VMD Tcl script that draws the C-alpha trace (Angstrom):
set ca {
  {118.12 -192.62 -82.81}
  {119.93 -189.64 -84.02}
  {123.22 -190.16 -85.91}
  {125.78 -187.99 -88.18}
  {125.88 -189.67 -91.35}
  {128.82 -188.92 -93.84}
  {127.68 -189.37 -97.45}
  {130.66 -187.57 -99.07}
  {132.81 -184.64 -99.38}
  {131.08 -181.70 -97.81}
  {127.67 -183.70 -97.37}
  {126.95 -184.77 -93.82}
  {123.44 -185.08 -92.53}
  {121.91 -185.66 -88.84}
  {119.50 -188.65 -89.60}
  {117.17 -191.00 -87.55}
  {118.51 -194.57 -87.90}
  {118.05 -197.80 -86.02}
  {119.50 -198.46 -82.64}
  {122.30 -200.95 -82.74}
  {121.76 -204.49 -81.65}
  {124.29 -205.76 -79.01}
  {125.68 -209.01 -79.83}
  {127.61 -211.87 -78.40}
  {130.89 -210.69 -77.02}
  {129.96 -206.96 -77.59}
  {129.08 -203.62 -75.19}
  {126.26 -201.60 -75.90}
  {127.28 -197.85 -75.02}
  {125.09 -194.79 -74.62}
  {127.42 -192.05 -75.79}
  {127.84 -189.26 -73.42}
  {130.40 -187.09 -75.55}
  {132.20 -187.36 -79.01}
  {135.13 -185.17 -80.15}
  {135.30 -183.72 -83.36}
  {138.36 -184.93 -84.65}
  {140.95 -183.47 -87.28}
  {140.51 -186.95 -89.45}
  {136.69 -185.59 -89.47}
  {137.45 -182.60 -90.68}
  {139.55 -183.92 -93.46}
  {136.83 -186.56 -94.74}
  {134.27 -183.36 -94.84}
  {136.74 -181.36 -96.72}
  {139.25 -183.71 -98.89}
  {137.42 -186.91 -98.29}
  {136.75 -189.80 -98.62}
  {140.04 -191.03 -97.00}
  {139.16 -193.50 -94.41}
  {135.55 -193.58 -95.34}
  {134.68 -196.16 -98.06}
  {132.91 -194.35 -100.75}
  {129.40 -195.28 -101.66}
  {129.53 -198.67 -103.54}
  {132.96 -199.54 -102.22}
  {132.59 -201.63 -98.95}
  {135.33 -201.57 -96.49}
  {136.57 -205.40 -96.69}
  {136.36 -205.87 -92.78}
  {133.38 -203.97 -91.75}
  {131.40 -204.57 -95.26}
  {129.90 -201.09 -95.03}
  {130.34 -197.94 -97.34}
  {129.05 -194.37 -97.26}
  {126.69 -193.42 -95.52}
  {128.61 -194.42 -92.31}
  {128.03 -192.90 -88.85}
  {130.90 -190.68 -87.70}
  {132.79 -190.03 -84.57}
  {135.94 -192.06 -82.87}
  {136.50 -189.92 -79.97}
  {133.86 -190.94 -77.64}
  {132.96 -191.51 -73.99}
  {129.81 -193.14 -72.50}
  {127.81 -195.31 -70.10}
  {127.39 -199.06 -70.65}
  {123.77 -199.87 -71.17}
  {123.77 -203.30 -72.24}
  {126.21 -206.29 -72.10}
  {126.11 -208.90 -74.84}
  {126.24 -212.37 -74.22}
  {129.74 -213.80 -72.67}
  {130.88 -210.15 -71.33}
  {130.95 -210.45 -67.67}
  {133.89 -208.21 -66.61}
  {131.76 -204.88 -67.20}
  {128.16 -204.16 -65.62}
  {125.64 -201.62 -66.86}
  {126.41 -198.20 -65.67}
  {130.18 -198.11 -66.19}
  {131.75 -195.21 -67.69}
  {134.07 -196.31 -70.54}
  {135.85 -194.82 -73.54}
  {136.16 -196.79 -77.05}
  {139.47 -197.54 -78.73}
  {137.95 -197.63 -82.11}
  {139.65 -200.22 -84.27}
  {138.31 -202.15 -87.00}
  {140.54 -205.03 -87.64}
  {140.35 -208.88 -88.79}
  {139.11 -211.08 -85.96}
  {142.69 -213.26 -86.63}
  {144.50 -210.33 -85.81}
  {146.38 -210.67 -82.20}
  {145.52 -207.74 -80.40}
  {147.39 -208.71 -77.25}
  {150.37 -206.95 -75.52}
  {152.28 -209.39 -77.47}
  {151.60 -207.96 -80.76}
  {152.83 -204.30 -80.66}
  {151.87 -203.63 -84.20}
  {148.13 -204.62 -84.38}
  {147.28 -201.31 -85.41}
  {149.38 -201.67 -88.59}
  {147.66 -204.74 -89.75}
  {146.10 -205.15 -93.09}
  {142.96 -203.18 -94.11}
  {142.82 -201.40 -90.52}
  {140.10 -198.92 -90.02}
  {138.50 -196.96 -87.39}
  {134.94 -197.28 -85.89}
  {133.39 -193.76 -86.71}
  {135.07 -193.80 -90.02}
  {135.30 -197.11 -91.62}
  {131.89 -198.38 -90.18}
  {130.47 -200.13 -87.23}
  {128.72 -197.06 -85.98}
  {130.15 -193.89 -84.37}
  {130.40 -191.74 -81.64}
  {128.20 -189.21 -83.41}
  {125.23 -190.87 -82.34}
  {123.05 -191.37 -79.62}
  {124.30 -195.22 -79.07}
  {127.06 -197.81 -80.35}
  {127.77 -201.79 -79.97}
  {131.42 -202.22 -79.47}
  {133.46 -205.61 -79.17}
  {134.52 -205.91 -75.46}
  {138.18 -205.79 -76.62}
  {138.00 -202.07 -77.69}
  {135.88 -200.97 -74.53}
  {138.00 -199.24 -71.81}
  {136.58 -198.50 -68.26}
  {137.55 -195.06 -67.09}
  {136.42 -195.01 -63.27}
  {135.72 -191.60 -61.84}
  {137.13 -189.64 -64.87}
  {134.37 -186.93 -65.71}
  {132.63 -188.24 -69.28}
  {133.60 -185.13 -70.62}
  {137.06 -185.33 -70.51}
  {136.93 -188.81 -70.87}
  {136.10 -188.24 -74.59}
  {139.72 -186.77 -74.84}
  {141.35 -190.15 -73.77}
  {141.52 -191.24 -77.60}
  {143.24 -188.13 -78.95}
  {145.64 -188.09 -75.68}
  {146.55 -191.96 -76.45}
  {147.59 -190.50 -80.01}
  {150.19 -188.16 -78.05}
  {150.96 -191.18 -75.69}
  {152.07 -193.42 -78.67}
  {153.77 -190.43 -80.49}
  {155.92 -190.24 -77.21}
  {156.37 -193.85 -77.24}
  {157.62 -193.98 -80.95}
  {160.22 -190.96 -79.94}
  {162.04 -192.80 -77.14}
  {162.18 -189.67 -74.98}
  {163.06 -189.74 -71.65}
  {162.64 -187.82 -68.60}
  {164.97 -184.53 -68.63}
  {164.79 -184.34 -72.10}
  {163.74 -181.08 -74.35}
  {161.28 -181.69 -76.74}
  {160.10 -179.27 -79.38}
  {156.50 -179.32 -80.54}
  {155.44 -177.68 -83.90}
  {151.56 -176.84 -83.75}
  {149.57 -176.05 -80.99}
  {146.24 -177.78 -82.15}
  {144.63 -180.32 -80.13}
  {147.29 -182.97 -81.04}
  {150.20 -180.74 -80.32}
  {148.43 -179.88 -76.87}
  {147.80 -183.41 -76.05}
  {151.19 -184.51 -76.90}
  {152.88 -181.91 -74.75}
  {150.73 -182.94 -72.09}
  {151.86 -186.40 -72.24}
  {155.57 -185.05 -72.30}
  {155.13 -182.75 -69.40}
  {153.30 -185.66 -67.53}
  {156.65 -187.89 -68.31}
  {159.24 -185.21 -67.00}
  {160.34 -183.63 -70.32}
  {160.85 -179.86 -70.85}
  {158.39 -178.59 -73.73}
  {158.59 -176.10 -75.96}
  {155.78 -175.21 -78.51}
  {156.15 -173.30 -81.76}
  {152.62 -171.76 -82.93}
  {151.78 -169.01 -84.83}
  {148.35 -168.34 -83.10}
  {148.43 -166.06 -79.89}
  {145.46 -167.75 -78.65}
  {146.87 -171.25 -79.09}
  {150.21 -170.26 -77.67}
  {148.40 -168.79 -74.32}
  {146.45 -172.03 -74.18}
  {149.45 -174.15 -73.91}
  {150.88 -171.91 -71.24}
  {147.73 -171.64 -69.37}
  {147.52 -175.24 -69.55}
  {150.85 -175.79 -68.11}
  {151.72 -178.23 -70.93}
  {154.46 -176.00 -72.48}
  {157.58 -174.46 -70.69}
  {158.28 -172.24 -73.31}
  {156.25 -170.79 -76.34}
  {157.73 -169.26 -79.75}
  {156.15 -167.51 -82.17}
  {157.68 -168.45 -85.32}
  {156.17 -165.19 -87.16}
  {158.56 -162.67 -84.92}
  {161.32 -165.36 -83.40}
  {163.97 -167.64 -84.95}
  {162.68 -171.17 -83.39}
  {166.34 -172.55 -84.12}
  {168.07 -169.82 -82.27}
  {165.13 -169.90 -79.37}
  {165.89 -173.81 -78.83}
  {169.66 -173.16 -79.05}
  {169.69 -170.87 -76.10}
  {167.59 -173.18 -73.93}
  {170.10 -176.13 -74.76}
  {173.17 -174.40 -74.71}
  {173.79 -174.73 -78.51}
  {173.08 -178.33 -78.52}
  {169.40 -178.55 -80.10}
  {166.27 -180.55 -78.89}
  {166.55 -183.82 -78.18}
  {163.43 -184.76 -79.92}
  {160.83 -182.85 -81.93}
  {157.09 -183.37 -82.88}
  {155.60 -182.23 -86.12}
  {151.90 -181.67 -85.62}
  {150.61 -179.44 -88.30}
  {151.15 -181.25 -91.82}
  {153.15 -177.65 -92.60}
  {156.28 -178.19 -94.88}
  {157.91 -174.95 -93.26}
  {157.45 -176.41 -89.77}
  {159.15 -179.89 -90.72}
  {161.94 -178.02 -92.13}
  {162.47 -176.19 -88.87}
  {162.37 -179.03 -87.03}
  {165.19 -180.52 -88.70}
  {167.34 -177.31 -88.11}
  {166.24 -177.45 -84.47}
  {167.26 -180.91 -83.29}
  {170.61 -182.04 -82.22}
  {172.77 -184.30 -84.26}
  {171.35 -187.58 -83.78}
  {167.69 -186.30 -82.79}
  {164.58 -187.58 -83.15}
  {161.75 -186.23 -85.16}
  {158.20 -187.75 -85.13}
  {155.76 -187.27 -87.55}
  {152.37 -187.32 -85.83}
  {150.01 -185.30 -88.18}
  {148.25 -186.75 -91.20}
  {149.45 -185.07 -94.46}
  {147.15 -184.99 -97.22}
  {149.92 -183.93 -99.61}
  {153.26 -184.82 -100.06}
  {156.19 -183.23 -98.36}
  {159.55 -182.65 -99.35}
  {162.68 -183.45 -97.32}
  {166.29 -182.40 -97.36}
  {167.79 -185.62 -97.13}
  {171.21 -184.33 -96.76}
  {170.14 -182.82 -93.11}
  {168.90 -186.13 -92.22}
  {172.27 -187.73 -93.32}
  {174.91 -185.12 -91.91}
  {173.07 -184.89 -88.59}
  {172.06 -188.47 -88.30}
  {168.36 -187.58 -87.69}
  {165.94 -190.36 -86.82}
  {162.82 -189.35 -88.92}
  {159.77 -191.57 -87.47}
  {156.13 -192.03 -88.21}
  {153.35 -192.59 -85.80}
  {149.67 -193.46 -86.24}
  {147.20 -193.83 -83.64}
  {147.86 -195.89 -80.86}
  {148.71 -199.45 -79.82}
  {147.83 -200.68 -75.91}
  {147.86 -197.15 -75.34}
  {144.66 -196.42 -73.63}
  {145.35 -198.44 -70.09}
  {148.46 -195.91 -69.52}
  {146.67 -192.88 -70.70}
  {143.92 -193.38 -68.78}
  {146.09 -193.78 -65.63}
  {147.93 -190.83 -66.37}
  {144.75 -188.92 -66.03}
  {143.47 -190.71 -62.99}
  {146.81 -189.88 -61.24}
  {146.17 -186.51 -61.84}
  {149.27 -186.24 -63.89}
  {147.33 -184.65 -66.95}
  {144.31 -182.24 -66.28}
  {142.22 -182.58 -69.68}
  {139.59 -179.87 -68.53}
  {141.44 -177.06 -70.16}
  {141.08 -178.38 -73.42}
  {137.57 -178.40 -73.84}
  {136.59 -175.10 -75.30}
  {133.14 -175.94 -76.54}
  {129.84 -178.25 -75.86}
  {127.16 -178.78 -78.81}
  {124.29 -180.61 -79.81}
  {124.32 -183.11 -82.95}
  {122.04 -180.75 -84.85}
  {124.84 -178.22 -84.58}
  {127.66 -180.53 -85.71}
  {128.45 -178.50 -88.94}
  {127.51 -175.02 -88.48}
  {129.06 -174.95 -84.83}
  {131.69 -177.64 -85.10}
  {132.94 -178.31 -88.37}
  {132.98 -174.61 -89.80}
  {134.27 -173.37 -86.19}
  {137.23 -175.62 -86.80}
  {137.64 -175.36 -90.43}
  {137.48 -171.34 -90.56}
  {138.04 -170.21 -87.18}
  {140.41 -173.12 -85.75}
  {142.66 -170.98 -83.50}
  {139.45 -170.06 -81.32}
  {138.81 -173.60 -80.35}
  {140.69 -176.92 -79.34}
  {138.44 -179.65 -78.82}
  {134.71 -179.27 -79.43}
  {132.43 -181.88 -77.86}
  {129.24 -183.17 -79.00}
  {126.47 -184.21 -76.72}
  {124.13 -186.26 -78.96}
  {121.49 -185.85 -76.55}
  {121.28 -182.26 -76.95}
}
mol new
graphics top color blue
foreach p $ca { graphics top sphere $p radius 0.5 }
foreach p [lrange $ca 0 end-1] q [lrange $ca 1 end] { graphics top cylinder $p $q radius 0.2 }
display resetview
C-alpha cells in the first residue's frame, strides 16, 4: 500500500509498504481522509521533533524514522482483531492518535493520561499513520462517528484540540473570548467556543482568514491588528473590562503580548500553539493583573464530546475544508501551500486512494 514516509527534515517520500496486520484488540481502518496538521509542517521544516530520529527508536513504539505520517484521520473499519466485539466492519470512525504505555489508565478516572511519560502520537511516533491507505489501531483509540461525513470527520482530531483548550480555560457561556490567530486551530477553537455560548473576537492579519472566520460564523468580531488596536477594540466591546479569556494560536510573540494587555484583571490566557522557540514574558503584567497563564496539549477524553457537538449540528466543519489532494501530491500541493501560502488554505485533506 502507499504511504507518506518521513525520513528527516525536508525529506518525505511516498513509498509502497506492507499492509498492517490487525492484531488482537485492534481495529483495521481503511483511511478515507487525513488532514495535514501544523505538527506535520513543523516536522518537515524544523524536525525531527515528535518523530524519533533514525537509529533512536521511541521507547514505546520501538520505531524510528522512516515512519508513516498522519494523525488527523477518518476511515472505515475493514477488519476487527480478536476480542473486539463492539464495532463492525463498515463502521465510520476516527482515531484519537495516542501512543502510551500499556499500563497507563486511559479511563475517565485519569484526566491526565495525555501527559504520561514518553507520550507520542500515531502518525508521528510510529504505529502507522493516516497518510497511508490502511492502519491498525488499538480499540481504545477508535471512536465511531455515525453519519458524520468522512471528510468532515477528519477534522474531529483538531476540533478536539480546540475543545480541550476550551476546557482548560474554564470559560463559560456569556464570556467574551479573544483568539489570537485564525489558522486551523484558531478557527476550530472558535467553533467550539461559539457552540458553548461565548462571544468570540479573532485577531488576524490575513484578510482571507478574517473573512473565513466571519463567513463560517465562528467569530462575532474580527480585528486587523495591522490597522486596529486590538486592546482598544476589545475594551470597546466589554465596556473597558477586557476579555474574560484569550487563546494564543500563533506562536508569535507580539500576539502573546497583546493578549496580556487585552484580558481583564484575573483573566485567563491559554497557549494552544506549539512554540518552536522560546518566548518572553512580561511577568509584571501577569502579577499586577493576576492573570492565569495556562498551557494545553492535544486532548484527554475529548473526542466523544467533540463528536457530539458535530452530530448535534452545533459545529459545522464543512467551511474549513479548503482542498482535497492525493497522496502523490502531499508535498507540492499540500505542504508547500501551507508553508508558503498558508493564508489561502485552512485544512487540506489527503485522500490516500487518489
